[in-house]
Each structure stands twice: as structure tokens, then as C-alpha cells.
C-alpha positions in Angstrom: 100.5 -88.0 -134.7 97.9 -85.8 -136.3 97.0 -87.7 -139.4 96.7 -91.5 -139.2 98.6 -93.1 -142.0 98.4 -96.8 -142.6 101.6 -98.6 -143.0 100.1 -100.4 -145.9 100.8 -97.3 -148.1 101.3 -93.6 -147.7 97.7 -92.7 -148.4 95.5 -91.1 -145.8 91.9 -92.3 -146.5 89.4 -89.6 -147.2 87.2 -90.9 -144.5 89.3 -92.2 -141.5 88.6 -93.6 -138.1 89.2 -91.3 -135.1 89.2 -93.2 -131.8 89.3 -91.2 -128.7 91.5 -93.0 -126.1 89.4 -95.1 -123.6 90.8 -92.9 -120.8 89.0 -89.9 -122.3 85.6 -91.6 -123.1 82.3 -90.0 -122.3 83.3 -86.4 -122.7 82.4 -84.0 -125.4 81.9 -80.4 -126.0 78.2 -80.7 -126.2 78.0 -82.0 -122.6 80.6 -79.4 -121.2 79.4 -76.2 -122.8 76.2 -74.2 -122.2 73.6 -75.5 -124.6 73.3 -72.1 -126.4 77.0 -71.9 -127.0 77.2 -75.5 -128.4 74.2 -74.8 -130.6 76.0 -71.8 -132.1 79.2 -73.7 -132.7 77.1 -76.4 -134.4 75.2 -73.9 -136.5 78.4 -72.1 -137.6 79.9 -75.5 -138.5 77.0 -76.5 -140.6 76.7 -73.1 -142.4 80.5 -73.2 -143.3 80.0 -76.7 -144.6 77.1 -75.5 -146.8 74.8 -77.9 -144.9 76.6 -80.9 -146.5 78.7 -83.7 -145.0 82.3 -82.5 -145.4 83.5 -86.0 -146.3 80.9 -87.7 -148.5 78.9 -84.7 -149.6 75.5 -85.8 -148.4 73.2 -82.8 -147.9 71.3 -82.2 -144.9 67.7 -82.7 -146.4 67.3 -85.7 -144.0 68.4 -83.6 -141.1 71.2 -86.1 -140.6 74.2 -83.8 -140.1 76.1 -84.1 -136.9 78.8 -81.9 -135.6 82.1 -83.7 -134.8 85.0 -82.6 -132.8 88.5 -83.0 -134.4 91.2 -83.9 -132.1 95.0 -83.9 -132.6 97.1 -86.2 -130.3 100.6 -85.5 -129.2 101.7 -89.1 -128.4 104.9 -88.1 -126.7 103.5 -85.4 -124.3 100.0 -87.1 -124.0 98.1 -84.0 -124.9 94.8 -84.2 -126.7 94.1 -80.9 -128.5 90.9 -79.7 -130.0 91.7 -78.5 -133.5 88.3 -77.9 -135.0 84.7 -79.0 -135.8 83.4 -80.7 -139.0 79.9 -81.4 -140.2 79.3 -85.0 -140.9 76.4 -87.2 -142.0 75.4 -89.9 -139.5 77.2 -92.6 -141.7 80.5 -90.8 -141.8 80.1 -89.9 -138.0 79.8 -93.6 -137.2 82.9 -94.4 -139.0 84.9 -91.8 -137.0 83.6 -93.5 -133.9 84.1 -97.2 -135.0 84.5 -98.5 -131.5 81.0 -97.2 -130.7 79.7 -98.5 -133.9 81.0 -101.9 -133.0 79.3 -101.6 -129.5 76.0 -100.6 -130.9 76.0 -103.1 -133.6 76.5 -100.6 -136.4 79.8 -102.1 -137.5 78.9 -103.6 -140.8 77.2 -100.4 -142.0 80.1 -98.3 -140.8 82.7 -100.5 -142.7 80.6 -100.7 -145.9 80.4 -96.8 -145.7 84.0 -96.5 -145.2 84.9 -98.9 -148.1 82.4 -97.0 -150.4 83.7 -93.5 -149.5 87.4 -94.5 -149.7 87.1 -96.9 -152.7 88.9 -99.6 -150.5 88.2 -103.3 -150.5 87.6 -105.4 -147.4 91.2 -106.7 -147.1 92.7 -103.2 -147.1 89.8 -101.9 -144.8 90.4 -104.7 -142.3 94.3 -104.2 -142.2 93.6 -100.4 -141.7 91.2 -101.0 -138.9 93.5 -103.4 -137.2 96.2 -100.6 -137.2 93.7 -98.0 -135.9 92.6 -100.2 -133.0 96.3 -100.9 -132.2 96.9 -97.2 -131.9 93.8 -96.9 -129.9 95.0 -99.4 -127.4 98.4 -97.7 -127.2 96.8 -94.3 -126.5 94.3 -95.8 -124.0 97.2 -96.7 -121.8 97.8 -93.1 -120.8 96.0 -90.3 -119.1 95.7 -87.2 -121.4 96.0 -83.5 -120.8 93.3 -81.5 -122.6 93.9 -78.6 -124.7 90.9 -76.6 -125.9 92.6 -73.5 -126.9 90.7 -73.7 -130.2 87.6 -72.7 -128.3 89.3 -69.8 -126.5 90.5 -68.4 -129.8 86.9 -68.2 -130.9 85.7 -66.3 -127.8 84.2 -69.3 -126.1 84.6 -69.5 -122.3 85.7 -72.9 -121.2 84.3 -74.2 -118.1 86.9 -74.6 -115.1 86.0 -78.3 -114.7 85.3 -80.6 -117.6 83.8 -84.1 -117.4 86.9 -85.9 -118.2 86.9 -89.1 -116.3 90.3 -90.5 -116.4 92.0 -87.5 -118.0 94.1 -85.0 -116.3 
């Protein structure tokens, strides 16, 4: 499943939640790549985005842009594939990581931002989040193979060992 589509309708929200399976927590490109390499990827991402959040359009005048990894999940083969990077404001990034937002006490702000960006009401939002977290639980029941071919296609050397606790 590459795009999350709610069963409530056939519309993919403009801003959607992306929950990394629990079995792949605590790993990201920033911690696995040399600092200079990550900073260049980040810089390139922000420049391509015109120094604006690629979802809500907030500019980077408050230095709030964050570089978010976009992953695709093959739910049959259990392969997690890096497919790109996106520049996000802090609020959109918190929505992407709603489980972390809940853990850190940012849930209300993240939900409000989600509703505002998508033009959704609370009922629709809660139904969507219930489905997202159900999918998260299903995916968290499996170890995942990691595919970072996207990096290699951009000339980035991938370390032999990644900090993928619980992933294969």
C-alpha cells in the first residue's frame, strides 16, 4: 500500500499520517548517514521546495522546516522502501508522526493542524486516525526489509549496517 486511502471515501487527504511500523522505530537517515551527506540532502530538499512546507505552504522564515523521509510499504513482501524526501513545517511533520505527537503531548495541536489543512471535521478525522492506527498495528506485527535504493540512485553511499533494531 503506497497511499493511505480511508475507507470512508476515496479521497486521500492532502496531509496524511505516516506511521512507521513499531518494529522499525528509532531509525532515520539522519542517524545513519554522515552528517555532511544528510545536510546536503536536507539542503537540496529545502531548495527544491522553495523553502516552503510542501503541504501547507508555510515559508521557512521561522526556520521551522524539517526534512521528512517518505516511505512506501509493500505489505505482502514486508519491504519498507525509501521513495523520497519532503520539506515540511514542524506542524505538518508532527502530523506525519502522529504516534510520536501523542507520546509527546502534541496530539491536540497535530489533530487541529490536520483538520485545518484537510478541511475535515473532528468526526471524519477521528475515523481516519482509527484506520491509520489499525494499519500501524498490522504493520508492526512484522519485521521489515529495508530498501534504500533511492539513496544509491542519487550517488549516496549507504552504510553496510543501519540502526534498524527489529528490522531485517
